N, C-alpha and C positions, 0 to 999 in steps of 0.2 A: 245642527238645529233640530233635525227630526228626532235624534237620540234623546236630546235634553227636553224638548217640548212637544214631540209627537207630531211635528207640523213641518213638511218640507218647505224649502224657500219658495218654489213657486206657489204653493198654495197660502204661503204667508203674504206674499205680494199680491195675490189675487183677491183674498177675502179679508176685508175688515174685521169681521168678528175674531177670525184666528189670530190677526195682528192684536187686537185690544186684550185677547185672552194671554198670548205671549208676552206681551209687554208687562201686563199686571202682575204675571208670574216672575218676570225679569226684575220688576220693581220689589217685589216681596222678597226675593232671594237677595237682593241688594240690601235691603233694611235688615235683614237677619244677619248678613255678614258684618254691617256695619256696628251692629249690637256687639257682637262676638268680638270684634276688632277694638271697639271702645272699652269694653270689657277688660280685654287683655292689657290694654294700654294703661288703664285704670289701676290694675293690680301691678303692673310693672314699675309705676312710678309712686309707690308708696313711700 
């Protein structure tokens, strides 16, 4: 977690502001991944 988000797990567990920041970054990353996946699927099934 520290390598990816710059926050260790203890800090993530303790501070709500860090947790919100990490979860927003995870959500953004997930949405970007889904866009790429959907584009590949679309191109593959032409």
